[in-house]
C-alpha positions, 0 to 999 in steps of 0.5 A: 570428205571426213566427219566433224564432231560437234555438240548441239544443245548438249547432243553430240553429233558427227556430220560430214565436213561442209554441212551447215549447222541447220543441216546437222541440227535437222539430222539430230532431230533438233528444229531451228526455225527459218523463214528465208531458207528452204531445202532446194534453194541456195541459203542466203541468211536474209531473215536471221531467224535461224541464228544460233549461239556458238561458244566463243563466237562474238556474234550469233551465227546464221545456221542456214549458211554457217558450216559446222566445224570440229568441236563447235558447242552450239545452242539453238534456244538460249535466252540470247538466241530467243531474244534475237529471234523475237526482236527480228520477228517483231521488226518483220511484223512492223513492216508486214502491213495489210489486214492480216488480223481479218485476213483468212490467209493469215493462218497460212502465213509463216511469219504469223506462225513463228510470232505465235510460237515465240510468243511475240506481241504487237510490234513496239516499232511504229512505222510512219510510212508503211509499205503499202502497195495495191494488190496485183491481180493482172496475171491469171496465174499469180496474185501479188500483194506486196504489202505482205512481202517480208523481203525474204527473197525466196520467190527470187531464188526459187524462180531463178534456180528451180524454174529458171525464169528470173522473173523477180529481182530486188530493187531500190534500197533500205526500207524502200526495197521491193521485189520487182518484175522488170522495171517494177511493173505488175506481174503478167508473164506467160512463163508463169503458166502452170508453174506456181513455184514462187507461190509454193515458196512464199512464206506469207500470203504475198503471193497467192493463187488467183481466186478464179484458179484452184490451187493444184494438187501436189507441190511445185517444189518437186520441180527441178528442171528449168532453163540454165541461170546466167553466170554471175560473171555476166554482171561484171560489166553492168555497173560500168555500162549503166554509168556510161549510158547515164553520162550520155543520156542523162538517165536510164530509160526502160529501153536502155535497161532492156538493151543492157540486160539483153547484152549481158544475158541478165533479166530486166529486173536484175538490171533495174535493181542495180539502177535503182540501188545506187543513188547516183544512177537514175531510172527517170528523167532528171533536170539539167542540174542535179543537186545532191545533199548528203543525208548522213549523220556527219553532214546532218550535224554540220547543218545539212538541214539548213542547205535543204531549206535554203535550196527549197526556198531558192528553187521551189521544190523539195527533195525527189522533185524536178523544177517545171522548167527541167533545170533543177532536180533535187535529191538526198543521197547517202554521201557526196564525199565532202565531209571535210567541207560540210555543210556541202552540196554537189551540183552535177559533178562539182562540190560546193562546201562551207555553205551559208544560205546567202552563198547557196542562193548565189550558187543556184542563181549562177546555174539559172 
C-alpha cells in the first residue's frame, strides 16, 4: 500500500494510503479532540468534535473517519473549525443534564474538559423538556445515569466489538433517542460481571462503577477477546418481520421482539431500537383505529394544527394517547405521504384529505 503526501497545519506528512486524517495528525504530533472516537473501536463520526477544514471541500470533514488523500491541505484549528467545535459542545451541554456543577465526578467528564479547553460558556439553547432519567443502581456491576449520556455510542461499540456482548443499543429517534438495554429496561445482566468495558469507554459519568464496588486497577480497554458479533446481513429481514408481525398482532410485544431477535441472531436491544425508530411501528398496544397526523412543516403550513385540535375535541385524547375504550389511538408522525391533499390525516391505511373541522368530526363518527 503506497504512501500519500499531505499537509496538516503547515506540516508536511507522508502516511500510508487508507489512514484517517486523525491517525495522520496523531503521527505528526498534532492533537485533534474527540468524544465519540477512541482507538480500538470502529470510528462513527457521531459527535463531530474532530472536524477539520480541508482546502477545496465545501464542508468540514470528520477526521476520525475521513481517509487522508494525496495533496490534502488540512487545517485542524482554523477559526471555522473552532467555531464549529464550540457550537457542537454547546449543543451537547444543552442536552447533558444533571447536577454537574456540584457533581464531584464532573472533573472526569470528557465533555466538560473539552468545554473548558475551548472556552465554551453556558449554552444559549434552552431545553424545554430536558432528558431526565432516574439513576439505575440495580446492577451490582454498572451504575447508569442516562441524564448525563451524550449519545456518543461508545458504550454500544465497546460492548459489541470488544466484549462481544451486545448489551446496549440505540432506540427511539430525534431528541428522544436513548441508549437502551433490551426493551428499555434497567441494566442488570450477569455478563457485566468482571467487565466494565463500557465504563472505561464512557466519556462522561453516565456509566460509573457502583459505590459499593471499587474501581479495579488497570483498564479494560486492553481486553480484546470476546464473542463474535453477528454479521450485518442478519438485519436484512428485520424490518419486514417487524412489519408483518405488527399487521398480524397490532403491535410489537416484548415477547415478539425477543423471538424476532433470536430468529435473526440479533440482540433484543437492536430489534427494539428499530421498532421504536420507525413511526409506523409500535412497541405498545394501539387502538382499533390509529389516527396519524403529519407534524412536518408543509402540513403545518396547511393548518395541521386545526386537525389536531379537531381530533382532540372529537375523541377527547391528545397525541400519544389511546381512548379508554381502545377504539382510537392518536399519533403525530413525520409524514403520511399526502402533501398534495393537506390538511390531511391517516386512519389505519386510509388517507383523508382536504379536511375541515366538520368533515373530521363526520369521519371520526363513522369509525365509532
